[in-house]
C-alpha positions in Angstrom: 25.6 -57.3 23.7 22.4 -57.7 21.7 20.6 -55.5 24.3 23.3 -52.5 24.0 23.1 -52.8 20.3 19.3 -52.6 20.3 19.3 -49.7 22.7 21.8 -47.8 20.3 19.6 -48.5 17.3 16.6 -47.3 18.9 18.3 -44.3 20.2 19.5 -43.5 16.7 16.1 -44.1 15.1 14.4 -41.9 17.7 17.0 -39.1 17.1 16.4 -39.4 13.3 12.6 -39.3 13.9 12.8 -36.1 16.0 15.2 -34.5 13.8 12.7 -35.0 10.9 10.0 -32.8 12.9 12.5 -29.9 13.3 11.1 -27.1 11.3 13.6 -25.2 9.3 13.4 -21.4 9.5 12.2 -19.5 6.4 14.8 -17.8 4.5 13.7 -14.3 3.6 14.0 -13.5 -0.1 17.3 -11.6 -0.9 16.6 -8.9 -3.0 19.8 -7.4 -4.6 19.8 -4.0 -6.1 20.2 -4.9 -9.5 17.5 -7.5 -9.7 15.0 -5.0 -8.2 16.0 -2.4 -10.6 15.7 -4.7 -13.7 12.7 -6.9 -12.5 10.3 -3.9 -11.7 10.8 -1.9 -14.8 7.8 -1.2 -16.9 4.0 -0.9 -16.2 2.1 -3.0 -13.5 -1.6 -2.9 -13.1 -3.0 -2.4 -9.8 -4.8 -5.5 -8.5 -5.5 -4.2 -5.2 -4.4 -1.9 -2.5 -4.7 -2.8 1.2 -4.7 0.1 3.6 -4.3 -0.4 7.3 -4.2 2.3 10.1 -3.0 1.4 13.5 -3.5 3.8 16.5 -3.3 2.7 20.2 -3.0 -1.1 19.2 -6.4 -0.8 17.4 -6.1 -1.5 13.7 -8.5 -0.9 10.8 -7.9 -2.4 7.5 -9.7 -1.7 4.2 -9.0 -3.0 0.6 -9.8 -1.2 -2.7 -9.7 -3.1 -5.9 -7.7 -1.6 -8.8 -9.4 -0.3 -11.9 -8.5 -1.0 -15.5 -6.9 2.4 -15.9 -4.9 2.4 -12.7 -1.3 1.3 -12.7 2.3 1.9 -11.2 4.9 2.4 -13.9 8.7 2.2 -12.8 11.6 3.4 -14.8 15.3 3.6 -14.0 15.1 7.0 -12.3 11.5 7.7 -12.0 8.0 6.2 -11.2 4.4 7.1 -12.0 1.2 6.2 -10.0 -2.2 6.5 -11.8 -5.1 6.2 -9.6 -8.9 7.1 -10.5 -11.0 8.7 -7.9 -14.6 8.0 -8.8 -15.9 10.0 -5.9 -14.3 13.1 -7.1 -14.6 12.1 -10.9 -10.8 12.7 -11.2 -7.8 11.0 -12.5 -4.7 11.3 -10.3 -1.2 10.9 -11.8 1.7 11.3 -9.2 5.2 11.7 -10.7 8.1 10.5 -8.3 11.9 10.4 -8.6 12.8 6.7 -7.8 15.9 5.2 -6.4 16.6 1.7 -5.8 18.4 0.3 -2.5 19.5 -3.2 -1.6 17.3 -5.4 0.4 14.5 -4.7 -1.8 13.8 -1.1 -1.3 12.4 1.4 -3.6 12.5 5.2 -2.5 10.0 7.3 -4.4 10.2 11.1 -3.7 7.8 13.8 -4.8 8.6 17.3 -3.7 9.5 17.2 -0.1 7.8 14.0 0.6 9.6 10.6 0.3 8.0 7.2 0.6 9.8 3.8 1.2 8.5 0.8 -0.4 9.7 -2.7 0.6 9.4 -5.4 -2.0 7.6 -8.2 -0.3 7.2 -10.6 -3.3 8.7 -10.3 -6.8 7.8 -12.7 -9.5 7.7 -12.1 -13.2 4.1 -11.3 -13.4 3.4 -10.2 -9.7 5.0 -7.8 -7.3 3.9 -6.6 -3.8 5.1 -3.6 -2.5 4.5 -2.2 1.2 5.0 1.3 2.7 4.8 2.1 6.2 4.6 5.5 7.3 3.2 8.0 9.9 1.2 11.2 9.2 0.7 14.4 11.3 -0.3 12.2 14.1 2.8 10.1 15.2 0.8 7.7 17.2 -0.9 6.6 13.8 0.9 4.1 11.6 -0.3 3.8 8.1 0.5 0.7 6.2 -0.3 0.5 2.3 0.2 -2.8 0.4 0.3 -2.7 -3.3 -0.5 -6.0 -5.1 0.5 -5.4 -8.8 0.6 -7.7 -11.8 1.6 -7.5 -15.5 
C-alpha cells in the first residue's frame, strides 16, 4: 500500500513539474475600433521608420531616424504625415482621409491610393504602425514600420 501511494504521489509531482514547463501561447493584443480611434488622436513624433523590401526571398532593410520636424498627426477623419527630405531640401506634407477598423487597422487614403496600417503596439506615449504593400512589381513586397512617440 505504501508503495502504491508513493508511486501515485511521485506521478502527481511529475505531472505538476511538467505542467509548469508548458509555455502559454501569447495572446495578441485586441484593438477595438473605439480604443484605436481615441488612443491615436493627436500628433506623434517619428522616432524611426524601418523600410524592408523583399523580392524572391531576398530582403533588404534600412532604418531612417525621424527628425525634429517630422510627425504623424491623426484626427477622427483625417491624418497628416510631415517628412523632411534633406537630399531634395524639401518638406513633404501628405494629407489623408482616415478611417479606422476593428482589429487595429487604420486606412489612410490619398487620391487613388489607400495604405493599410496595422497597429502593432499601442501605449499612451508610443505607437508602432506597420504597412505592407506591393508596388508596380508584384514580386516586390514593401514593409514600412513607423515607431512613433509623444
